[in-house]
mmCIF file as gemmi writes it, N, C-alpha and C atoms, coordinates in Angstrom:
data_model
loop_
_atom_site.group_PDB
_atom_site.id
_atom_site.type_symbol
_atom_site.label_atom_id
_atom_site.label_alt_id
_atom_site.label_comp_id
_atom_site.label_asym_id
_atom_site.label_entity_id
_atom_site.label_seq_id
_atom_site.pdbx_PDB_ins_code
_atom_site.Cartn_x
_atom_site.Cartn_y
_atom_site.Cartn_z
_atom_site.occupancy
_atom_site.B_iso_or_equiv
_atom_site.pdbx_formal_charge
_atom_site.auth_seq_id
_atom_site.auth_asym_id
_atom_site.pdbx_PDB_model_num
ATOM 1 N N . MET Axp A 1 ? -1.089 68.933 51.667 1 0 ? 1 A 1
ATOM 2 C CA . MET Axp A 1 ? -0.903 67.748 50.861 1 0 ? 1 A 1
ATOM 3 C C . MET Axp A 1 ? -1.512 68.052 49.489 1 0 ? 1 A 1
ATOM 4 N N . ASN Axp A 2 ? -0.727 67.861 48.45 1 0 ? 2 A 1
ATOM 5 C CA . ASN Axp A 2 ? -1.201 68.182 47.106 1 0 ? 2 A 1
ATOM 6 C C . ASN Axp A 2 ? -1.799 66.956 46.415 1 0 ? 2 A 1
ATOM 7 N N . ALA Axp A 3 ? -2.284 67.169 45.201 1 0 ? 3 A 1
ATOM 8 C CA . ALA Axp A 3 ? -2.96 66.116 44.446 1 0 ? 3 A 1
ATOM 9 C C . ALA Axp A 3 ? -2.075 64.89 44.25 1 0 ? 3 A 1
ATOM 10 N N . THR Axp A 4 ? -0.834 65.122 43.894 1 0 ? 4 A 1
ATOM 11 C CA . THR Axp A 4 ? 0.096 64.009 43.659 1 0 ? 4 A 1
ATOM 12 C C . THR Axp A 4 ? 0.338 63.216 44.937 1 0 ? 4 A 1
ATOM 13 N N . GLN Axp A 5 ? 0.489 63.893 46.05 1 0 ? 5 A 1
ATOM 14 C CA . GLN Axp A 5 ? 0.729 63.218 47.322 1 0 ? 5 A 1
ATOM 15 C C . GLN Axp A 5 ? -0.479 62.388 47.738 1 0 ? 5 A 1
ATOM 16 N N . ILE Axp A 6 ? -1.667 62.917 47.519 1 0 ? 6 A 1
ATOM 17 C CA . ILE Axp A 6 ? -2.878 62.165 47.865 1 0 ? 6 A 1
ATOM 18 C C . ILE Axp A 6 ? -2.988 60.93 46.981 1 0 ? 6 A 1
ATOM 19 N N . ARG Axp A 7 ? -2.731 61.08 45.7 1 0 ? 7 A 1
ATOM 20 C CA . ARG Axp A 7 ? -2.765 59.942 44.783 1 0 ? 7 A 1
ATOM 21 C C . ARG Axp A 7 ? -1.734 58.89 45.181 1 0 ? 7 A 1
ATOM 22 N N . GLN Axp A 8 ? -0.535 59.335 45.547 1 0 ? 8 A 1
ATOM 23 C CA . GLN Axp A 8 ? 0.512 58.401 45.971 1 0 ? 8 A 1
ATOM 24 C C . GLN Axp A 8 ? 0.117 57.682 47.258 1 0 ? 8 A 1
ATOM 25 N N . LEU Axp A 9 ? -0.487 58.413 48.177 1 0 ? 9 A 1
ATOM 26 C CA . LEU Axp A 9 ? -0.937 57.805 49.431 1 0 ? 9 A 1
ATOM 27 C C . LEU Axp A 9 ? -1.971 56.716 49.147 1 0 ? 9 A 1
ATOM 28 N N . ARG Axp A 10 ? -2.914 57.016 48.283 1 0 ? 10 A 1
ATOM 29 C CA . ARG Axp A 10 ? -3.931 56.029 47.92 1 0 ? 10 A 1
ATOM 30 C C . ARG Axp A 10 ? -3.294 54.833 47.209 1 0 ? 10 A 1
ATOM 31 N N . SER Axp A 11 ? -2.358 55.107 46.34 1 0 ? 11 A 1
ATOM 32 C CA . SER Axp A 11 ? -1.667 54.023 45.624 1 0 ? 11 A 1
ATOM 33 C C . SER Axp A 11 ? -0.879 53.138 46.577 1 0 ? 11 A 1
ATOM 34 N N . GLN Axp A 12 ? -0.359 53.737 47.62 1 0 ? 12 A 1
ATOM 35 C CA . GLN Axp A 12 ? 0.42 52.979 48.601 1 0 ? 12 A 1
ATOM 36 C C . GLN Axp A 12 ? -0.423 51.896 49.262 1 0 ? 12 A 1
ATOM 37 N N . VAL Axp A 13 ? -1.7 52.158 49.443 1 0 ? 13 A 1
ATOM 38 C CA . VAL Axp A 13 ? -2.588 51.158 50.049 1 0 ? 13 A 1
ATOM 39 C C . VAL Axp A 13 ? -3.322 50.343 48.989 1 0 ? 13 A 1
ATOM 40 N N . ASN Axp A 14 ? -3.024 50.651 47.722 1 0 ? 14 A 1
ATOM 41 C CA . ASN Axp A 14 ? -3.551 49.885 46.592 1 0 ? 14 A 1
ATOM 42 C C . ASN Axp A 14 ? -5.074 49.801 46.602 1 0 ? 14 A 1
ATOM 43 N N . LEU Axp A 15 ? -5.711 50.961 46.762 1 0 ? 15 A 1
ATOM 44 C CA . LEU Axp A 15 ? -7.17 51.027 46.762 1 0 ? 15 A 1
ATOM 45 C C . LEU Axp A 15 ? -7.659 51.934 45.648 1 0 ? 15 A 1
ATOM 46 N N . THR Axp A 16 ? -8.841 51.66 45.154 1 0 ? 16 A 1
ATOM 47 C CA . THR Axp A 16 ? -9.482 52.561 44.201 1 0 ? 16 A 1
ATOM 48 C C . THR Axp A 16 ? -9.872 53.842 44.941 1 0 ? 16 A 1
ATOM 49 N N . GLN Axp A 17 ? -10.208 54.859 44.186 1 0 ? 17 A 1
ATOM 50 C CA . GLN Axp A 17 ? -10.671 56.09 44.831 1 0 ? 17 A 1
ATOM 51 C C . GLN Axp A 17 ? -11.908 55.82 45.681 1 0 ? 17 A 1
ATOM 52 N N . GLN Axp A 18 ? -12.816 55.005 45.174 1 0 ? 18 A 1
ATOM 53 C CA . GLN Axp A 18 ? -14.039 54.681 45.922 1 0 ? 18 A 1
ATOM 54 C C . GLN Axp A 18 ? -13.722 53.953 47.222 1 0 ? 18 A 1
ATOM 55 N N . ASP Axp A 19 ? -12.858 52.949 47.152 1 0 ? 19 A 1
ATOM 56 C CA . ASP Axp A 19 ? -12.505 52.19 48.348 1 0 ? 19 A 1
ATOM 57 C C . ASP Axp A 19 ? -11.72 53.037 49.348 1 0 ? 19 A 1
ATOM 58 N N . PHE Axp A 20 ? -10.843 53.888 48.847 1 0 ? 20 A 1
ATOM 59 C CA . PHE Axp A 20 ? -10.07 54.789 49.704 1 0 ? 20 A 1
ATOM 60 C C . PHE Axp A 20 ? -11.007 55.748 50.426 1 0 ? 20 A 1
ATOM 61 N N . ALA Axp A 21 ? -11.929 56.322 49.673 1 0 ? 21 A 1
ATOM 62 C CA . ALA Axp A 21 ? -12.908 57.235 50.265 1 0 ? 21 A 1
ATOM 63 C C . ALA Axp A 21 ? -13.739 56.529 51.324 1 0 ? 21 A 1
ATOM 64 N N . SER Axp A 22 ? -14.197 55.336 51.012 1 0 ? 22 A 1
ATOM 65 C CA . SER Axp A 22 ? -15.009 54.563 51.947 1 0 ? 22 A 1
ATOM 66 C C . SER Axp A 22 ? -14.233 54.236 53.222 1 0 ? 22 A 1
ATOM 67 N N . LEU Axp A 23 ? -12.985 53.82 53.062 1 0 ? 23 A 1
ATOM 68 C CA . LEU Axp A 23 ? -12.151 53.478 54.218 1 0 ? 23 A 1
ATOM 69 C C . LEU Axp A 23 ? -12.023 54.656 55.187 1 0 ? 23 A 1
ATOM 70 N N . LEU Axp A 24 ? -11.922 55.866 54.626 1 0 ? 24 A 1
ATOM 71 C CA . LEU Axp A 24 ? -11.701 57.052 55.451 1 0 ? 24 A 1
ATOM 72 C C . LEU Axp A 24 ? -12.972 57.861 55.711 1 0 ? 24 A 1
ATOM 73 N N . SER Axp A 25 ? -14.112 57.29 55.382 1 0 ? 25 A 1
ATOM 74 C CA . SER Axp A 25 ? -15.404 57.958 55.558 1 0 ? 25 A 1
ATOM 75 C C . SER Axp A 25 ? -15.451 59.296 54.833 1 0 ? 25 A 1
ATOM 76 N N . LEU Axp A 26 ? -14.927 59.285 53.619 1 0 ? 26 A 1
ATOM 77 C CA . LEU Axp A 26 ? -14.937 60.464 52.758 1 0 ? 26 A 1
ATOM 78 C C . LEU Axp A 26 ? -15.819 60.161 51.556 1 0 ? 26 A 1
ATOM 79 N N . SER Axp A 27 ? -16.123 61.178 50.79 1 0 ? 27 A 1
ATOM 80 C CA . SER Axp A 27 ? -16.887 60.931 49.572 1 0 ? 27 A 1
ATOM 81 C C . SER Axp A 27 ? -15.936 60.659 48.41 1 0 ? 27 A 1
ATOM 82 N N . PHE Axp A 28 ? -16.391 59.822 47.501 1 0 ? 28 A 1
ATOM 83 C CA . PHE Axp A 28 ? -15.627 59.546 46.289 1 0 ? 28 A 1
ATOM 84 C C . PHE Axp A 28 ? -15.355 60.843 45.538 1 0 ? 28 A 1
ATOM 85 N N . VAL Axp A 29 ? -16.351 61.702 45.457 1 0 ? 29 A 1
ATOM 86 C CA . VAL Axp A 29 ? -16.212 62.967 44.727 1 0 ? 29 A 1
ATOM 87 C C . VAL Axp A 29 ? -15.073 63.802 45.32 1 0 ? 29 A 1
ATOM 88 N N . SER Axp A 30 ? -14.984 63.859 46.639 1 0 ? 30 A 1
ATOM 89 C CA . SER Axp A 30 ? -13.91 64.632 47.272 1 0 ? 30 A 1
ATOM 90 C C . SER Axp A 30 ? -12.546 64.08 46.887 1 0 ? 30 A 1
ATOM 91 N N . VAL Axp A 31 ? -12.36 62.78 47.035 1 0 ? 31 A 1
ATOM 92 C CA . VAL Axp A 31 ? -11.069 62.168 46.713 1 0 ? 31 A 1
ATOM 93 C C . VAL Axp A 31 ? -10.737 62.4 45.24 1 0 ? 31 A 1
ATOM 94 N N . ASN Axp A 32 ? -11.712 62.212 44.378 1 0 ? 32 A 1
ATOM 95 C CA . ASN Axp A 32 ? -11.496 62.412 42.949 1 0 ? 32 A 1
ATOM 96 C C . ASN Axp A 32 ? -11.097 63.855 42.649 1 0 ? 32 A 1
ATOM 97 N N . ARG Axp A 33 ? -11.782 64.791 43.247 1 0 ? 33 A 1
ATOM 98 C CA . ARG Axp A 33 ? -11.472 66.212 43.006 1 0 ? 33 A 1
ATOM 99 C C . ARG Axp A 33 ? -10.104 66.589 43.57 1 0 ? 33 A 1
ATOM 100 N N . TRP Axp A 34 ? -9.739 66.037 44.725 1 0 ? 34 A 1
ATOM 101 C CA . TRP Axp A 34 ? -8.412 66.321 45.29 1 0 ? 34 A 1
ATOM 102 C C . TRP Axp A 34 ? -7.318 65.803 44.38 1 0 ? 34 A 1
ATOM 103 N N . GLU Axp A 35 ? -7.478 64.554 43.928 1 0 ? 35 A 1
ATOM 104 C CA . GLU Axp A 35 ? -6.445 63.931 43.1 1 0 ? 35 A 1
ATOM 105 C C . GLU Axp A 35 ? -6.318 64.598 41.734 1 0 ? 35 A 1
ATOM 106 N N . ASN Axp A 36 ? -7.371 65.215 41.267 1 0 ? 36 A 1
ATOM 107 C CA . ASN Axp A 36 ? -7.331 65.897 39.979 1 0 ? 36 A 1
ATOM 108 C C . ASN Axp A 36 ? -7.118 67.399 40.121 1 0 ? 36 A 1
ATOM 109 N N . ALA Axp A 37 ? -6.769 67.824 41.34 1 0 ? 37 A 1
ATOM 110 C CA . ALA Axp A 37 ? -6.464 69.225 41.648 1 0 ? 37 A 1
ATOM 111 C C . ALA Axp A 37 ? -7.617 70.181 41.322 1 0 ? 37 A 1
ATOM 112 N N . HIS Axp A 38 ? -8.845 69.693 41.496 1 0 ? 38 A 1
ATOM 113 C CA . HIS Axp A 38 ? -10.017 70.536 41.298 1 0 ? 38 A 1
ATOM 114 C C . HIS Axp A 38 ? -10.522 71.093 42.626 1 0 ? 38 A 1
ATOM 115 N N . ALA Axp A 39 ? -9.97 70.596 43.719 1 0 ? 39 A 1
ATOM 116 C CA . ALA Axp A 39 ? -10.352 71.051 45.057 1 0 ? 39 A 1
ATOM 117 C C . ALA Axp A 39 ? -9.233 70.683 46.014 1 0 ? 39 A 1
ATOM 118 N N . HIS Axp A 40 ? -9.28 71.285 47.188 1 0 ? 40 A 1
ATOM 119 C CA . HIS Axp A 40 ? -8.297 70.996 48.238 1 0 ? 40 A 1
ATOM 120 C C . HIS Axp A 40 ? -9.015 70.331 49.41 1 0 ? 40 A 1
ATOM 121 N N . ALA Axp A 41 ? -8.314 69.448 50.068 1 0 ? 41 A 1
ATOM 122 C CA . ALA Axp A 41 ? -8.872 68.775 51.242 1 0 ? 41 A 1
ATOM 123 C C . ALA Axp A 41 ? -9.108 69.787 52.364 1 0 ? 41 A 1
ATOM 124 N N . THR Axp A 42 ? -10.158 69.553 53.127 1 0 ? 42 A 1
ATOM 125 C CA . THR Axp A 42 ? -10.427 70.39 54.293 1 0 ? 42 A 1
ATOM 126 C C . THR Axp A 42 ? -9.351 70.155 55.342 1 0 ? 42 A 1
ATOM 127 N N . ASP Axp A 43 ? -9.299 71.022 56.324 1 0 ? 43 A 1
ATOM 128 C CA . ASP Axp A 43 ? -8.304 70.862 57.386 1 0 ? 43 A 1
ATOM 129 C C . ASP Axp A 43 ? -8.444 69.515 58.098 1 0 ? 43 A 1
ATOM 130 N N . LEU Axp A 44 ? -9.662 69.121 58.403 1 0 ? 44 A 1
ATOM 131 C CA . LEU Axp A 44 ? -9.877 67.843 59.075 1 0 ? 44 A 1
ATOM 132 C C . LEU Axp A 44 ? -9.44 66.677 58.193 1 0 ? 44 A 1
ATOM 133 N N . SER Axp A 45 ? -9.756 66.748 56.921 1 0 ? 45 A 1
ATOM 134 C CA . SER Axp A 45 ? -9.331 65.695 55.998 1 0 ? 45 A 1
ATOM 135 C C . SER Axp A 45 ? -7.815 65.652 55.871 1 0 ? 45 A 1
ATOM 136 N N . LEU Axp A 46 ? -7.18 66.809 55.893 1 0 ? 46 A 1
ATOM 137 C CA . LEU Axp A 46 ? -5.715 66.849 55.838 1 0 ? 46 A 1
ATOM 138 C C . LEU Axp A 46 ? -5.092 66.192 57.063 1 0 ? 46 A 1
ATOM 139 N N . VAL Axp A 47 ? -5.691 66.391 58.22 1 0 ? 47 A 1
ATOM 140 C CA . VAL Axp A 47 ? -5.203 65.726 59.436 1 0 ? 47 A 1
ATOM 141 C C . VAL Axp A 47 ? -5.335 64.222 59.273 1 0 ? 47 A 1
ATOM 142 N N . LEU Axp A 48 ? -6.473 63.778 58.801 1 0 ? 48 A 1
ATOM 143 C CA . LEU Axp A 48 ? -6.716 62.343 58.592 1 0 ? 48 A 1
ATOM 144 C C . LEU Axp A 48 ? -5.709 61.762 57.593 1 0 ? 48 A 1
ATOM 145 N N . LEU Axp A 49 ? -5.498 62.447 56.489 1 0 ? 49 A 1
ATOM 146 C CA . LEU Axp A 49 ? -4.56 61.968 55.471 1 0 ? 49 A 1
ATOM 147 C C . LEU Axp A 49 ? -3.122 61.956 55.992 1 0 ? 49 A 1
ATOM 148 N N . THR Axp A 50 ? -2.761 62.966 56.754 1 0 ? 50 A 1
ATOM 149 C CA . THR Axp A 50 ? -1.408 63.032 57.316 1 0 ? 50 A 1
ATOM 150 C C . THR Axp A 50 ? -1.176 61.907 58.318 1 0 ? 50 A 1
ATOM 151 N N . LEU Axp A 51 ? -2.172 61.661 59.168 1 0 ? 51 A 1
ATOM 152 C CA . LEU Axp A 51 ? -2.042 60.557 60.13 1 0 ? 51 A 1
ATOM 153 C C . LEU Axp A 51 ? -1.987 59.212 59.419 1 0 ? 51 A 1
ATOM 154 N N . LEU Axp A 52 ? -2.749 59.071 58.352 1 0 ? 52 A 1
ATOM 155 C CA . LEU Axp A 52 ? -2.684 57.841 57.562 1 0 ? 52 A 1
ATOM 156 C C . LEU Axp A 52 ? -1.286 57.677 56.968 1 0 ? 52 A 1
ATOM 157 N N . GLN Axp A 53 ? -0.742 58.728 56.438 1 0 ? 53 A 1
ATOM 158 C CA . GLN Axp A 53 ? 0.604 58.692 55.865 1 0 ? 53 A 1
ATOM 159 C C . GLN Axp A 53 ? 1.633 58.268 56.912 1 0 ? 53 A 1
ATOM 160 N N . ARG Axp A 54 ? 1.521 58.804 58.1 1 0 ? 54 A 1
ATOM 161 C CA . ARG Axp A 54 ? 2.443 58.442 59.186 1 0 ? 54 A 1
ATOM 162 C C . ARG Axp A 54 ? 2.27 56.982 59.601 1 0 ? 54 A 1
ATOM 163 N N . ALA Axp A 55 ? 1.023 56.538 59.67 1 0 ? 55 A 1
ATOM 164 C CA . ALA Axp A 55 ? 0.764 55.141 60.043 1 0 ? 55 A 1
ATOM 165 C C . ALA Axp A 55 ? 1.358 54.196 58.998 1 0 ? 55 A 1
ATOM 166 N N . LEU Axp A 56 ? 1.244 54.555 57.742 1 0 ? 56 A 1
ATOM 167 C CA . LEU Axp A 56 ? 1.785 53.722 56.676 1 0 ? 56 A 1
ATOM 168 C C . LEU Axp A 56 ? 3.309 53.711 56.67 1 0 ? 56 A 1
ATOM 169 N N . HIS Axp A 57 ? 3.889 54.763 57.183 1 0 ? 57 A 1
ATOM 170 C CA . HIS Axp A 57 ? 5.344 54.816 57.29 1 0 ? 57 A 1
ATOM 171 C C . HIS Axp A 57 ? 5.84 53.865 58.394 1 0 ? 57 A 1
ATOM 172 N N . ALA Axp A 58 ? 5.028 53.694 59.425 1 0 ? 58 A 1
ATOM 173 C CA . ALA Axp A 58 ? 5.433 52.901 60.587 1 0 ? 58 A 1
ATOM 174 C C . ALA Axp A 58 ? 4.902 51.467 60.581 1 0 ? 58 A 1
ATOM 175 N N . HIS Axp A 59 ? 3.874 51.2 59.793 1 0 ? 59 A 1
ATOM 176 C CA . HIS Axp A 59 ? 3.217 49.893 59.803 1 0 ? 59 A 1
ATOM 177 C C . HIS Axp A 59 ? 2.981 49.416 58.372 1 0 ? 59 A 1
ATOM 178 N N . GLN Axp A 60 ? 2.745 48.123 58.23 1 0 ? 60 A 1
ATOM 179 C CA . GLN Axp A 60 ? 2.408 47.577 56.92 1 0 ? 60 A 1
ATOM 180 C C . GLN Axp A 60 ? 1.024 48.07 56.501 1 0 ? 60 A 1
ATOM 181 N N . SER Axp A 61 ? 0.869 48.341 55.223 1 0 ? 61 A 1
ATOM 182 C CA . SER Axp A 61 ? -0.403 48.875 54.737 1 0 ? 61 A 1
ATOM 183 C C . SER Axp A 61 ? -1.571 47.943 55.045 1 0 ? 61 A 1
ATOM 184 N N . SER Axp A 62 ? -1.361 46.638 54.958 1 0 ? 62 A 1
ATOM 185 C CA . SER Axp A 62 ? -2.455 45.699 55.242 1 0 ? 62 A 1
ATOM 186 C C . SER Axp A 62 ? -2.919 45.817 56.694 1 0 ? 62 A 1
ATOM 187 N N . GLU Axp A 63 ? -1.982 46.033 57.607 1 0 ? 63 A 1
ATOM 188 C CA . GLU Axp A 63 ? -2.345 46.209 59.019 1 0 ? 63 A 1
ATOM 189 C C . GLU Axp A 63 ? -3.127 47.496 59.227 1 0 ? 63 A 1
ATOM 190 N N . VAL Axp A 64 ? -2.678 48.56 58.601 1 0 ? 64 A 1
ATOM 191 C CA . VAL Axp A 64 ? -3.362 49.851 58.743 1 0 ? 64 A 1
ATOM 192 C C . VAL Axp A 64 ? -4.78 49.746 58.203 1 0 ? 64 A 1
ATOM 193 N N . ILE Axp A 65 ? -4.931 49.187 57.022 1 0 ? 65 A 1
ATOM 194 C CA . ILE Axp A 65 ? -6.259 49.055 56.42 1 0 ? 65 A 1
ATOM 195 C C . ILE Axp A 65 ? -7.164 48.202 57.292 1 0 ? 65 A 1
ATOM 196 N N . GLN Axp A 66 ? -6.662 47.084 57.765 1 0 ? 66 A 1
ATOM 197 C CA . GLN Axp A 66 ? -7.474 46.204 58.61 1 0 ? 66 A 1
ATOM 198 C C . GLN Axp A 66 ? -7.938 46.931 59.864 1 0 ? 66 A 1
ATOM 199 N N . ARG Axp A 67 ? -7.029 47.627 60.52 1 0 ? 67 A 1
ATOM 200 C CA . ARG Axp A 67 ? -7.407 48.325 61.755 1 0 ? 67 A 1
ATOM 201 C C . ARG Axp A 67 ? -8.417 49.433 61.49 1 0 ? 67 A 1
ATOM 202 N N . LEU Axp A 68 ? -8.282 50.136 60.387 1 0 ? 68 A 1
ATOM 203 C CA . LEU Axp A 68 ? -9.249 51.187 60.071 1 0 ? 68 A 1
ATOM 204 C C . LEU Axp A 68 ? -10.613 50.594 59.724 1 0 ? 68 A 1
ATOM 205 N N . ARG Axp A 69 ? -10.626 49.492 59.019 1 0 ? 69 A 1
ATOM 206 C CA . ARG Axp A 69 ? -11.908 48.843 58.691 1 0 ? 69 A 1
ATOM 207 C C . ARG Axp A 69 ? -12.599 48.335 59.946 1 0 ? 69 A 1
ATOM 208 N N . GLU Axp A 70 ? -11.825 47.853 60.897 1 0 ? 70 A 1
ATOM 209 C CA . GLU Axp A 70 ? -12.398 47.368 62.154 1 0 ? 70 A 1
ATOM 210 C C . GLU Axp A 70 ? -12.883 48.508 63.034 1 0 ? 70 A 1
ATOM 211 N N . THR Axp A 71 ? -12.34 49.679 62.831 1 0 ? 71 A 1
ATOM 212 C CA . THR Axp A 71 ? -12.682 50.833 63.663 1 0 ? 71 A 1
ATOM 213 C C . THR Axp A 71 ? -14.083 51.338 63.376 1 0 ? 71 A 1
ATOM 214 N N . GLY Axp A 72 ? -14.487 51.301 62.129 1 0 ? 72 A 1
ATOM 215 C CA . GLY Axp A 72 ? -15.812 51.777 61.773 1 0 ? 72 A 1
ATOM 216 C C . GLY Axp A 72 ? -15.761 53.116 61.075 1 0 ? 72 A 1
ATOM 217 N N . PRO Axp A 73 ? -16.925 53.588 60.682 1 0 ? 73 A 1
ATOM 218 C CA . PRO Axp A 73 ? -16.961 54.742 59.783 1 0 ? 73 A 1
ATOM 219 C C . PRO Axp A 73 ? -16.869 56.126 60.425 1 0 ? 73 A 1
ATOM 220 N N . ALA Axp A 74 ? -16.983 56.235 61.724 1 0 ? 74 A 1
ATOM 221 C CA . ALA Axp A 74 ? -16.978 57.571 62.332 1 0 ? 74 A 1
ATOM 222 C C . ALA Axp A 74 ? -15.589 58.208 62.213 1 0 ? 74 A 1
ATOM 223 N N . PRO Axp A 75 ? -15.502 59.388 61.598 1 0 ? 75 A 1
ATOM 224 C CA . PRO Axp A 75 ? -14.198 60.035 61.413 1 0 ? 75 A 1
ATOM 225 C C . PRO Axp A 75 ? -13.406 60.217 62.708 1 0 ? 75 A 1
ATOM 226 N N . ILE Axp A 76 ? -14.079 60.534 63.789 1 0 ? 76 A 1
ATOM 227 C CA . ILE Axp A 76 ? -13.36 60.728 65.057 1 0 ? 76 A 1
ATOM 228 C C . ILE Axp A 76 ? -12.726 59.422 65.522 1 0 ? 76 A 1
ATOM 229 N N . ASP Axp A 77 ? -13.412 58.301 65.293 1 0 ? 77 A 1
ATOM 230 C CA . ASP Axp A 77 ? -12.854 57.004 65.669 1 0 ? 77 A 1
ATOM 231 C C . ASP Axp A 77 ? -11.655 56.645 64.791 1 0 ? 77 A 1
ATOM 232 N N . LEU Axp A 78 ? -11.728 57.003 63.507 1 0 ? 78 A 1
ATOM 233 C CA . LEU Axp A 78 ? -10.59 56.782 62.622 1 0 ? 78 A 1
ATOM 234 C C . LEU Axp A 78 ? -9.38 57.592 63.081 1 0 ? 78 A 1
ATOM 235 N N . LEU Axp A 79 ? -9.623 58.837 63.447 1 0 ? 79 A 1
ATOM 236 C CA . LEU Axp A 79 ? -8.534 59.692 63.948 1 0 ? 79 A 1
ATOM 237 C C . LEU Axp A 79 ? -7.925 59.102 65.215 1 0 ? 79 A 1
ATOM 238 N N . ARG Axp A 80 ? -8.77 58.655 66.118 1 0 ? 80 A 1
ATOM 239 C CA . ARG Axp A 80 ? -8.274 58.055 67.366 1 0 ? 80 A 1
ATOM 240 C C . ARG Axp A 80 ? -7.406 56.832 67.084 1 0 ? 80 A 1
ATOM 241 N N . GLU Axp A 81 ? -7.864 55.986 66.166 1 0 ? 81 A 1
ATOM 242 C CA . GLU Axp A 81 ? -7.104 54.774 65.852 1 0 ? 81 A 1
ATOM 243 C C . GLU Axp A 81 ? -5.766 55.127 65.208 1 0 ? 81 A 1
ATOM 244 N N . LEU Axp A 82 ? -5.75 56.101 64.335 1 0 ? 82 A 1
ATOM 245 C CA . LEU Axp A 82 ? -4.5 56.513 63.714 1 0 ? 82 A 1
ATOM 246 C C . LEU Axp A 82 ? -3.551 57.137 64.729 1 0 ? 82 A 1
ATOM 247 N N . PHE Axp A 83 ? -4.088 57.892 65.68 1 0 ? 83 A 1
ATOM 248 C CA . PHE Axp A 83 ? -3.245 58.416 66.764 1 0 ? 83 A 1
ATOM 249 C C . PHE Axp A 83 ? -2.66 57.283 67.606 1 0 ? 83 A 1
ATOM 250 N N . ARG Axp A 84 ? -3.484 56.269 67.895 1 0 ? 84 A 1
ATOM 251 C CA . ARG Axp A 84 ? -2.994 55.109 68.643 1 0 ? 84 A 1
ATOM 252 C C . ARG Axp A 84 ? -1.854 54.398 67.892 1 0 ? 84 A 1
ATOM 253 N N . MET Axp A 85 ? -2.046 54.247 66.614 1 0 ? 85 A 1
ATOM 254 C CA . MET Axp A 85 ? -1.02 53.597 65.801 1 0 ? 85 A 1
ATOM 255 C C . MET Axp A 85 ? 0.287 54.405 65.815 1 0 ? 85 A 1
ATOM 256 N N . GLU Axp A 86 ? 0.149 55.71 65.757 1 0 ? 86 A 1
ATOM 257 C CA . GLU Axp A 86 ? 1.34 56.561 65.79 1 0 ? 86 A 1
ATOM 258 C C . GLU Axp A 86 ? 2.03 56.465 67.152 1 0 ? 86 A 1
ATOM 259 N N . ALA Axp A 87 ? 1.251 56.424 68.211 1 0 ? 87 A 1
ATOM 260 C CA . ALA Axp A 87 ? 1.821 56.332 69.557 1 0 ? 87 A 1
ATOM 261 C C . ALA Axp A 87 ? 2.519 54.994 69.78 1 0 ? 87 A 1
ATOM 262 N N . ASN Axp A 88 ? 2.065 53.944 69.108 1 0 ? 88 A 1
ATOM 263 C CA . ASN Axp A 88 ? 2.621 52.611 69.278 1 0 ? 88 A 1
ATOM 264 C C . ASN Axp A 88 ? 3.708 52.274 68.255 1 0 ? 88 A 1
ATOM 265 N N . SER Axp A 89 ? 4.152 53.251 67.526 1 0 ? 89 A 1
ATOM 266 C CA . SER Axp A 89 ? 5.184 52.955 66.524 1 0 ? 89 A 1
ATOM 267 C C . SER Axp A 89 ? 6.575 53.301 67.009 1 0 ? 89 A 1
């Protein structure tokens, strides 16, 4: 996933970089650097971003955001919830 795709994904959920990072238990600096092509997402972050992209394709963004906020900050729990959403689509 390149810088433009990450920016578009964030724009799709209409969140600031800070809020997007917080939602996904990432650092603001990481999201900012990815979107400005100063760094690349780690493999785990790419999985998280890809699952988010798939969830947004199958569900309304407000539903996805709400479910992720209810899930809590642990990355593994976010991944599990996104997998559940994909399985239920």
